[in-house]
C-alpha positions in Angstrom: 100.7 114.0 84.1 101.4 110.5 85.4 103.7 110.2 82.4 106.3 113.0 83.1 106.2 111.8 86.8 107.7 108.5 85.7 110.5 109.7 83.3 112.0 111.9 86.7 111.5 109.4 89.1 114.9 108.1 90.8 114.9 105.0 93.6 111.1 103.8 94.2 110.8 105.1 98.1 107.0 103.8 98.9 106.7 101.8 101.7 106.2 98.3 101.6 103.2 95.8 102.7 104.3 92.8 104.2 102.1 89.9 103.3 100.2 89.1 106.5 99.2 93.0 105.7 97.9 92.5 102.5 96.6 89.3 103.2 94.6 91.4 106.0 93.4 93.9 104.3 92.5 91.7 101.1 90.5 89.8 103.9 88.7 93.1 105.3 88.4 94.5 102.0 90.3 97.7 103.3 92.6 98.2 100.3 92.8 98.5 97.0 94.9 95.5 95.3 96.0 96.8 92.1 98.3 94.2 90.3 100.8 95.9 87.6 102.0 93.2 86.1 101.6 92.1 82.1 98.6 90.4 81.0 100.5 87.4 80.8 101.6 86.9 84.1 98.3 88.6 85.2 96.6 85.0 83.8 99.3 82.8 85.5 97.7 83.6 88.2 96.7 87.1 90.7 95.5 88.0 94.2 91.1 87.0 94.1 89.4 90.5 93.2 92.6 92.3 92.3 92.4 95.2 90.1 94.4 94.6 86.6 96.3 97.8 85.4 99.7 97.2 83.8 102.3 99.9 84.8 102.4 101.2 81.3 98.9 101.6 82.0 98.8 103.0 85.4 98.9 107.0 83.8 95.7 106.8 81.4 93.9 104.9 84.1 94.5 106.2 87.5 91.3 107.5 87.6 89.9 104.1 88.2 91.4 104.0 91.6 89.7 105.7 94.4 92.8 108.0 96.0 90.9 108.2 99.6 91.0 104.3 99.7 94.5 102.3 100.4 96.2 100.8 97.8 98.6 98.2 97.6 100.6 97.8 94.3 101.6 93.8 93.4 103.9 92.5 90.8 105.8 89.2 90.7 109.1 90.2 93.0 108.1 94.2 94.1 110.1 95.6 92.2 107.9 97.1 89.3 104.9 97.3 92.0 107.5 100.0 93.8 107.5 102.2 91.1 103.8 101.7 90.6 103.1 103.3 94.3 106.0 105.8 93.9 103.7 107.0 90.6 100.1 106.8 92.8 102.1 109.0 95.8 103.2 111.5 93.4 99.6 111.8 91.9 98.0 112.8 95.3 97.5 109.2 96.8 98.1 109.1 100.4 97.7 105.7 101.5 99.9 103.8 99.3 102.1 100.4 99.8 103.9 98.1 97.8 103.4 94.0 98.5 107.3 93.3 99.5 108.0 90.1 97.5 105.1 90.4 95.2 102.9 87.2 94.1 106.1 85.1 94.6 105.9 85.8 98.5 101.8 85.8 98.0 102.1 82.0 96.9 105.0 81.0 98.7 103.4 81.8 101.5 100.2 79.7 100.4 97.3 82.2 99.8 94.7 81.8 97.1 95.9 82.4 94.2 93.4 83.1 91.1 94.1 81.7 87.8 91.0 82.7 85.8 
């Protein structure tokens, strides 16, 4: 079902979360942080405790996420995470945002990056 949605998608329209909003959500554990980058990118560094689901796998793995909990999608700079957020919104998730600026902004702001 999600694959059909991706084919017909236009420009992303999901809202964006600032790094500050993501930091608060991460610290409080109040949102699922979903990193949609490829495995090589994930290995270079990711937000601690983030869930890794590459964008191409999101359709097959959407059931791993709780649609009743907020989601913040993350990629390198914010473009793919917008696409992932839109995909989730179109499948019934109601509280989804994309991290504006992605991991670049997160790391540049000095927030923790897990390289394990």
